[in-house]
N, C-alpha and C positions, 0 to 999 in steps of 0.2 A: 287210816285216813280219817279226818275230822268232819264233823257233822254240825260243827259250830258256824259255818258259813255256807251259801250257796255259790258256785262258780259259772260262769259261762261255759257253756258244753257239758255240764254234769248230766250222765246218763244214770238212770237207777236211782234216781232220789225220790222218796216218797213224800206227797204232798198228803197231809191227814187234815179232812174237814171235819169238823164236831158239830152236826146240824142241829142238835138239842131235841129232836123229834124222832120218835121210831119210824123206820125207812125199809119195814118189811115189804115186800111186794115192790119197791121203789126201783125206777131209772133215774139214772143222775148224771149231770155232767157240768163241767168247771168252766164258767164265763171268762176268758182270760185278757185283759189289757197288758201290752207289755210297755215297757217303757218309753218307746217311738210313738204310742197311740196305736200300732197295730193289735187286731183282735185275733185270739184262737179259741177254739172249744175243745177241751179235752174231757174223753169219755170216762168217766171215775164209775169204781165198782163200791157196791156197798158192804161194808166190811161190820162185824162186831168185834168189839174192843171193850174191855171189862163187862165182858157180858150183856151189851147192850149196842142193838144194830142200829147205831144212829150216826155212824161213822161213815164218810167218804173216802176213798184212796185211789190216789192217779201216781202211777210211777213215770216220769219224766222218761222221753225218749230223745235221740238225736233229734236236735233243731229246735226242741222245745225251748230251752234257756239260751236263746242265741244272741242275746245282748246284754251289758251292763245298765244295772238300775232296778227300779221299783217295778215290780210285777202288781197288776189288784185284780183279785179274784173272787167270783160268786158263785155260790153254787145253785145250779138250776137241778129241780128237783120234780119227778113225774109221778104221782101215785093215782090209782083209780080214783076219779073224782076229784083231784087236787093238782094243780100245777104252779108253782111257784118259786121265788128266790131268796136265798140267805142274805144273810149280813156280807158286805163285801169286807174282805181283807187284802191285806200286801204283804210282800216278803221282799227281802233286797238280793238281789243278784251280783255277786261281785265281779270284777274283770280280774283273771289271773295273768299273775306275771310270771315271763318266760326267765 
């Protein structure tokens, strides 16, 4: 299995976001704009990587990656006393060939 590219219909692909700040006690989601302009919210989990609790992880489900093109994603984080958004990033989803 190749992890170099993400394809339409892929399920189980981990989307990892480095928020750059401590997320202990936070809840978070990813605001997603799909290639056709439609929007979705993916509920992310705060995870520890490299000993730091500053990462979000979302694992794709059936229907998440339903079209080819560029997906734009922005983390939305909620901690006691603060709610905010991270920088927008993008990734490309490719059409698979039969």
